[in-house]
C-alpha positions as CSV (number, residue, x, y, z in Angstrom):
1,M,15.7,10.1,-3.0
2,P,12.4,11.3,-2.1
3,R,11.4,14.8,-3.0
4,Q,12.1,17.4,-0.3
5,G,7.9,17.3,1.6
6,R,7.1,14.1,-0.1
7,D,6.6,12.1,2.6
8,L,4.6,14.9,4.2
9,E,2.1,14.7,0.9
10,R,1.6,11.4,1.6
11,L,1.0,11.4,5.6
12,V,-1.6,14.1,4.7
13,A,-3.3,11.8,2.0
14,L,-2.9,9.1,4.6
15,I,-4.5,11.2,6.9
16,E,-7.4,12.4,4.7
17,D,-7.7,9.2,3.1
18,A,-8.5,7.5,6.7
19,V,-10.8,9.7,8.2
20,G,-12.7,11.1,4.8
21,P,-16.1,9.8,4.1
22,D,-16.4,6.7,2.5
23,G,-16.5,6.9,-1.7
24,A,-14.3,9.5,-1.1
25,E,-10.9,9.1,-4.0
26,V,-7.3,10.6,-2.4
27,K,-4.6,10.3,-4.7
28,S,-1.1,12.1,-4.3
29,P,0.3,13.5,-6.4
30,D,-2.5,14.2,-8.9
31,F,-2.3,15.9,-12.1
32,I,-5.0,18.1,-12.9
33,E,-5.9,20.4,-16.6
34,D,-5.3,24.4,-15.9
35,R,-8.7,25.7,-17.5
36,V,-6.4,28.5,-19.0
37,T,-3.3,26.9,-20.4
38,G,-4.6,23.2,-21.0
39,E,-1.8,21.7,-19.4
40,K,-1.8,18.9,-16.9
41,R,-0.9,20.7,-13.0
42,E,0.7,18.8,-10.4
43,V,-1.4,18.9,-6.6
44,D,0.2,17.3,-4.2
45,V,-3.3,15.9,-3.0
46,S,-6.3,15.4,-4.5
47,I,-9.8,14.1,-3.3
48,R,-13.0,13.4,-5.5
49,M,-16.2,13.3,-3.8
50,R,-19.7,12.8,-4.9
51,V,-22.4,14.6,-3.7
52,G,-26.0,14.6,-4.8
53,T,-25.0,13.7,-8.7
54,S,-22.1,15.7,-9.0
55,W,-18.4,15.2,-8.0
56,V,-16.4,17.7,-5.9
57,L,-13.1,18.1,-6.0
58,I,-10.6,19.4,-2.9
59,V,-7.1,20.2,-4.2
60,V,-4.7,19.9,-1.0
61,E,-1.6,21.8,-1.1
62,C,1.6,20.9,1.5
63,R,4.4,23.0,2.6
64,D,7.4,21.3,4.3
65,R,9.7,23.5,5.7
66,T,11.1,25.2,8.9
67,S,9.2,28.5,9.2
68,V,5.8,29.6,9.5
69,Q,4.2,30.2,5.7
70,D,2.8,33.7,4.7
71,V,0.0,35.8,2.8
72,T,1.9,34.6,-0.3
73,W,2.1,31.2,-0.4
74,I,-1.8,31.1,0.7
75,E,-2.8,33.6,-3.0
76,Q,-0.5,31.5,-4.7
77,V,-2.2,28.1,-3.5
78,E,-5.5,30.6,-3.9
79,Q,-4.6,31.4,-7.8
80,K,-3.8,27.7,-8.6
81,C,-6.7,26.1,-7.2
82,R,-8.7,29.0,-8.8
83,D,-7.3,27.8,-12.3
84,L,-7.4,24.1,-11.6
85,K,-11.4,24.4,-10.8
86,A,-11.3,23.1,-7.0
87,S,-14.7,23.4,-5.1
88,K,-12.4,23.7,-2.1
89,V,-8.8,24.2,-1.4
90,I,-6.6,23.3,2.0
91,A,-3.3,24.5,3.2
92,V,-1.1,22.0,4.9
93,S,2.0,23.6,6.7
94,A,4.5,21.7,8.8
95,E,5.5,24.6,10.8
96,G,1.8,26.9,10.7
97,F,1.3,30.2,9.1
98,S,1.4,33.4,10.3
99,E,-1.4,35.6,11.5
100,A,-1.8,37.2,8.3
101,A,-1.6,33.9,6.5
102,L,-4.3,32.7,8.5
103,K,-6.5,35.8,7.9
104,K,-5.6,35.9,4.5
105,A,-6.7,31.8,3.9
106,I,-10.5,32.8,6.1
107,F,-11.3,35.8,3.8
108,L,-10.5,33.4,0.5
109,G,-12.1,30.2,2.0
110,I,-9.4,28.6,2.7
111,D,-9.0,25.9,5.0
112,T,-6.0,25.4,7.0
113,R,-4.1,23.0,8.5
114,R,-0.5,22.2,10.9
115,M,0.9,19.1,11.1
116,D,2.1,18.8,14.7
117,E,5.1,16.6,15.6
118,I,4.4,15.3,19.2
119,S,5.5,13.3,21.8
120,P,4.2,9.3,21.9
121,E,3.4,9.8,25.6
122,L,0.6,12.4,24.3
123,I,-1.4,9.4,22.4
124,R,-1.0,6.8,25.1
125,G,-4.5,7.1,26.1
126,W,-5.8,5.4,22.5
127,Y,-2.2,3.5,21.9
128,Q,0.1,1.8,23.9
129,A,2.7,0.1,22.3
130,G,6.0,1.2,21.8
131,A,7.4,-0.6,19.2
132,M,6.0,-3.5,16.9
133,A,7.2,-7.2,16.6
134,V,7.0,-8.0,12.7
135,I,7.3,-11.6,11.6
136,V,7.4,-12.4,8.3
137,E,7.4,-16.1,7.4
138,R,9.8,-17.2,4.1
139,V,9.8,-20.0,1.5
140,E,12.7,-20.7,-1.2
141,I,10.8,-23.4,-3.0
142,R,13.7,-25.9,-4.0
143,Y,12.0,-28.3,-6.5
144,C,8.4,-28.9,-8.0
145,N,6.8,-31.7,-9.7
146,L,3.1,-31.0,-11.3
147,N,0.8,-34.0,-12.2
148,L,-0.8,-32.7,-15.2
149,D,-4.3,-33.9,-17.0
150,M,-2.7,-35.6,-19.7
151,E,-5.8,-37.0,-21.6
152,G,-6.3,-36.6,-24.8
153,L,-2.6,-35.1,-25.0
154,P,0.8,-37.0,-25.3
155,R,1.7,-38.8,-22.9
156,S,5.2,-37.3,-22.2
157,I,6.1,-33.0,-21.6
158,E,8.2,-32.0,-24.9
159,P,11.7,-31.6,-24.0
160,E,11.4,-27.5,-24.5
161,T,8.6,-27.2,-21.3
162,V,10.7,-29.5,-19.4
163,E,13.9,-27.5,-20.1
164,R,12.0,-23.8,-19.1
165,L,10.4,-25.8,-15.7
166,R,14.0,-26.7,-15.2
167,G,15.3,-23.0,-15.1
168,M,12.4,-21.4,-14.2
169,T,12.5,-19.0,-11.4
170,P,9.0,-18.4,-9.4
171,A,8.2,-15.2,-10.9
172,D,8.4,-16.5,-14.5
173,K,4.6,-16.5,-15.9
174,A,4.6,-20.3,-16.9
175,F,1.3,-20.5,-15.6
176,M,-2.7,-19.8,-16.1
177,C,-4.9,-19.8,-13.7
178,K,-8.7,-20.8,-15.0
179,K,-10.6,-18.7,-12.5
180,D,-9.4,-15.1,-13.7
181,G,-7.5,-15.9,-16.8
182,V,-4.6,-14.3,-15.4
183,E,-1.1,-15.6,-16.3
184,C,1.1,-16.3,-13.1
185,G,4.9,-17.4,-11.6
186,L,5.2,-20.5,-9.3
187,D,5.0,-17.8,-6.6
188,A,1.4,-17.3,-7.1
189,V,0.6,-21.1,-7.4
190,W,2.3,-21.0,-3.9
191,Q,0.0,-18.4,-2.6
192,W,-2.8,-20.8,-3.5
193,A,-1.5,-23.5,-1.9
194,R,0.0,-21.5,1.1
195,N,-3.7,-20.2,2.2
196,S,-5.5,-23.8,1.5
197,P,-6.4,-25.5,4.6
198,A,-4.1,-28.4,4.6
199,A,-1.0,-26.0,4.8
200,A,-2.7,-23.7,8.1
201,A,0.0,-25.0,10.1
202,L,2.7,-24.8,7.9
203,Y,4.7,-23.1,9.8
204,A,4.1,-23.8,13.3
205,D,7.3,-25.8,13.7
206,V,9.3,-23.5,12.4
207,P,11.9,-21.6,14.6
208,H,11.6,-17.4,14.9
209,D,15.0,-17.3,14.9
210,G,15.9,-17.2,11.2
211,T,16.4,-21.6,11.2
212,R,15.7,-23.2,7.4
213,V,13.1,-26.1,7.8
214,E,13.2,-28.6,5.0
215,K,9.3,-30.0,3.5
216,R,8.0,-31.8,1.4
217,L,4.7,-31.0,0.5
218,S,1.2,-32.4,-1.8
219,F,-1.3,-30.1,-3.0
220,N,-4.4,-31.1,-5.1
221,F,-6.9,-29.3,-7.0
222,P,-10.1,-30.7,-6.7
223,N,-12.1,-28.1,-8.6
224,P,-11.7,-27.9,-12.2
225,R,-12.9,-24.2,-12.4
226,E,-10.1,-23.0,-10.3
227,R,-7.2,-25.0,-11.4
228,Y,-3.8,-23.9,-12.6
229,Q,-2.7,-24.5,-16.2
230,L,0.4,-25.1,-17.2
231,K,1.3,-23.2,-20.9
232,T,2.9,-26.0,-23.3
233,S,3.2,-25.9,-26.7
234,W,-0.2,-28.2,-27.1
235,G,-1.7,-25.4,-25.0
236,L,-2.9,-24.9,-21.9
237,V,-2.9,-28.1,-19.4
238,D,-4.6,-28.8,-16.3
239,I,-2.3,-29.1,-13.0
240,L,-4.4,-32.0,-11.2
241,S,-1.7,-31.4,-7.8
242,M,1.8,-30.2,-7.4
243,D,4.8,-32.0,-5.2
244,L,7.0,-28.9,-3.7
245,V,9.7,-29.4,-1.7
246,V,10.3,-26.3,0.0
247,R,12.7,-24.7,2.7
248,L,10.8,-22.6,4.9
249,W,12.0,-20.2,7.7
250,I,10.7,-16.7,9.9
251,E,12.2,-13.2,10.1
252,K,11.3,-11.7,12.9
253,S,12.4,-7.6,13.6
254,V,11.6,-5.2,16.2
255,S,10.6,-1.5,15.0
256,P,10.6,1.5,17.4
257,I,7.4,4.3,16.6
258,G,8.9,6.2,13.6
259,R,6.7,9.3,13.9
260,T,3.3,10.5,16.0
261,V,2.1,13.4,14.5
262,S,-1.5,15.3,15.6
263,Y,-3.2,16.7,12.1
264,Q,-4.8,20.1,13.5
265,N,-7.0,22.5,12.4
266,G,-6.1,25.7,14.8
267,E,-5.8,24.4,18.2
268,R,-8.5,21.6,17.2
269,A,-6.9,18.3,16.3
270,L,-8.8,16.5,13.5
271,A,-6.5,12.8,13.8
272,E,-3.6,11.6,15.2
273,A,-1.2,9.0,13.3
274,V,1.3,6.4,14.2
275,Q,3.4,5.4,11.7
276,Y,6.1,2.6,11.9
277,T,8.7,1.4,9.1
278,V,8.9,-2.2,8.7
279,P,11.5,-3.9,6.5
280,V,10.0,-6.7,4.1
281,G,12.3,-8.1,1.8
282,D,14.3,-5.8,-0.1
283,G,12.5,-2.2,0.8
284,N,10.4,-1.1,3.6
285,N,6.7,-0.5,4.5
286,R,5.0,1.5,6.5
287,I,1.7,0.7,9.0
288,S,0.1,3.6,10.0
289,F,-2.9,4.3,13.1
290,V,-4.4,6.6,12.3
291,K,-7.3,7.8,14.7
292,D,-10.4,9.8,13.5
293,K,-10.5,12.2,16.4
294,E,-14.4,13.2,16.0
295,S,-15.8,10.0,15.6
296,G,-13.2,7.7,17.5
297,A,-12.8,5.7,14.5
298,L,-8.9,4.0,13.9
299,S,-8.2,3.2,10.7
300,V,-4.4,0.9,9.4
301,V,-3.0,1.5,6.7
302,L,-0.3,-0.4,4.9
303,S,1.8,1.4,2.4
304,R,5.2,0.9,0.4
305,I,7.7,2.9,1.0
306,E,8.8,4.9,-2.5
307,E,12.2,5.5,-3.6
308,E,11.8,8.7,-6.1
């Protein structure tokens, strides 16, 4: 299970990345060397950006507690970030800050942020959807026949290669992509084929109710420099074309709004975000829409929900 407060840290990193300047590098978590002890210390979010010829480090510390944060936490954050030689510090509290904590933060030069949970109705002006329909295209590769460039090589594939191909799963790295030299599996070759013009309407007649449709497909690799190669005991052999038998189906689900928040500096909203949790395969993804309240720019971010 993710540790307490991790969801808030991820959301803050996502918003800071979405509304921050181009070129800023946002990490969550990050580990930065303490100038006193020399040890690496964890920070919730770091933001690095170039100003002129120098790099500036901004550290963001988050608290996801059920009570407002007091002076003690602000002082702890200031001391920690001074030891990390941060140029700027931002303190984020899910429940806000005491009046004394806000005064101390201003004195120490710490920016404060509050993450307010808000009703979806409050952001209807820029975002109207109450739910998101997610359509995922699925494939099961049932059979694969490779037409290889055998010029200058024996006219039959050696028995060990045949047996390896028979037992191969789509993820097994039996291939090499000539374009980038990366080893890959049949699933990567399928993605190339899926994105080719010949497969543009591949799922057009597949129902959205999970019904599986079997199809026979053929794909050519006409460009010699962008072919995939089969790894054999003779070396790498070009694949000229491939014949596939696949089962295709479509999974459709509807995801309601999971979270709507306002990222506040005092009473001023800096950004608003809408999030959905979307099941994908054996896990979940999160789709976030973030609006910069100052510029009006809208960002869409897809992230994997981590299990920690």
